[in-house]
Structure formats: C-alpha cells, structure tokens
C-alpha positions in Angstrom: 153.1 67.9 -63.1 155.2 70.8 -62.7 154.0 73.6 -60.4 153.4 76.9 -62.1 155.7 79.7 -60.8 155.5 83.3 -61.7 158.7 84.5 -63.6 161.2 86.1 -61.5 163.4 89.3 -62.3 166.5 87.3 -62.0 167.5 88.3 -65.5 167.3 92.0 -64.6 164.7 92.8 -67.3 166.4 90.8 -70.1 162.8 90.0 -71.2 162.0 93.7 -71.9 162.9 95.9 -74.8 165.9 97.9 -74.1 164.5 100.8 -76.0 160.8 101.6 -76.1 160.0 101.9 -79.9 156.6 100.7 -80.8 156.1 99.4 -84.4 153.1 101.0 -86.0 152.4 98.4 -88.6 152.7 95.5 -86.0 150.4 97.4 -83.7 147.7 97.9 -86.4 147.9 94.2 -87.3 147.7 93.2 -83.7 144.7 95.4 -82.9 142.6 93.7 -85.5 142.7 90.6 -83.3 141.8 92.1 -80.1 138.4 91.0 -78.7 135.9 92.9 -76.7 136.1 93.0 -72.9 132.9 90.9 -72.8 134.4 88.2 -75.1 137.6 88.1 -73.1 135.5 87.7 -69.9 133.4 84.9 -71.4 136.6 83.1 -72.6 138.2 83.4 -69.1 135.1 81.9 -67.6 135.2 79.1 -70.1 138.8 78.3 -69.2 138.0 78.4 -65.5 135.8 75.2 -65.9 139.1 73.4 -66.8 140.7 74.6 -63.6 139.0 72.0 -61.3 140.5 68.6 -61.1 137.4 66.6 -60.6 135.9 68.2 -63.8 139.1 67.5 -65.6 138.8 63.8 -64.6 135.1 63.7 -66.0 136.2 65.3 -69.2 139.1 62.8 -69.3 136.8 59.7 -69.0 134.2 61.3 -71.6 136.8 62.1 -74.1 137.2 58.2 -74.6 133.6 57.1 -74.1 130.1 58.2 -73.4 129.3 57.2 -69.6 126.4 57.2 -67.3 126.7 58.8 -64.1 127.1 55.6 -62.2 129.9 54.6 -64.5 131.6 58.0 -63.8 131.2 57.7 -60.0 132.6 54.2 -59.9 135.6 55.0 -62.3 136.5 58.0 -60.2 135.7 56.7 -56.7 133.3 59.6 -56.1 129.7 59.7 -54.8 126.8 60.7 -57.0 126.4 64.1 -55.4 129.9 65.1 -56.0 129.8 63.9 -59.7 126.4 65.5 -60.2 127.4 68.8 -59.0 130.5 68.9 -61.3 128.3 67.5 -64.3 125.8 70.4 -63.6 128.5 72.9 -63.9 129.8 71.3 -67.1 126.4 71.2 -68.6 125.8 74.9 -67.8 128.9 75.8 -69.6 128.1 73.7 -72.7 131.0 71.3 -72.0 128.8 68.2 -71.6 125.4 66.9 -72.6 123.3 64.0 -71.5 120.5 61.7 -72.8 118.2 59.7 -70.8 118.4 56.0 -71.5 115.6 54.5 -69.5 116.6 55.2 -65.8 120.1 56.2 -66.7 121.6 59.4 -67.6 124.4 59.0 -70.3 126.9 61.8 -70.7 129.1 62.8 -73.5 131.2 65.9 -74.4 129.3 68.4 -76.3 131.7 68.4 -79.3 135.1 67.7 -80.5 136.3 71.1 -79.6 136.1 70.1 -75.8 138.1 66.9 -76.4 140.7 68.9 -78.5 141.1 71.5 -75.6 141.6 68.7 -73.1 144.0 66.7 -75.2 145.9 69.7 -76.2 146.4 71.0 -72.7 147.5 67.5 -71.6 149.9 67.4 -74.5 151.4 70.8 -73.7 151.8 69.9 -70.0 153.8 66.7 -71.0 156.3 68.4 -73.3 
C-alpha cells in the first residue's frame, strides 16, 4: 500500500488557474450538488469508520460470509474484547448487524452498500 502524501508545490502552482475567471453557469450547476454542513459532517463521520485497520479487517471478512464473533476472533487472531469493541462501533454506525443463533451472535454487513464501499476502496488502492 502506498503512503499518502500531501501534494507539494514543486510545480510552482501549475495546478491552479493562471487567471481567476469563474464560470457562472458551471458554478450554478455545481451549487445544486452542495450538501448541508450537517450532511457533510455526517458523511465524514461515516468514512472515519473505514479508517481503522481492525474494523476494515472485520468488514473484509463479512464481505465474504456472515460470521459469529468467535470466527471473527480466530480469523483475525484477536481476542473477543478487541473484536467486540470494534463490532459495537460498526453497529452504532449501521455498518454491521447481528442475529442471535442460540448462544452465538452472527454478524453480517448491514447492506450491499457497505460491501461496495469496501471493495471499491480496495480496487482504487490497487490501481
């Protein structure tokens, strides 16, 4: 995986317009797609969930198969407390859900969107 690095100014502002000349029609079209501050804040919180390697590992496993907590622990080599804490966060943000099966708790991704976000991120990273 490549380390993320902030862009540098080595190109002496080649990435900026040479003349500041806004295009009114483009601005009006773009403004129609601007969300509220609250919506951007909620979206940023949602994406923060994907910023933790352990949570990503859990999402990765669940993108292939529903698993009980014990199976997740054994697959990742983690203890139940560590996995449980991450699952609690994922549940709170509607990323995973669980069903009790006897004495087991079986987890799955909430919906196909979560799997798509994970897989699209992985695909983008490997390009």
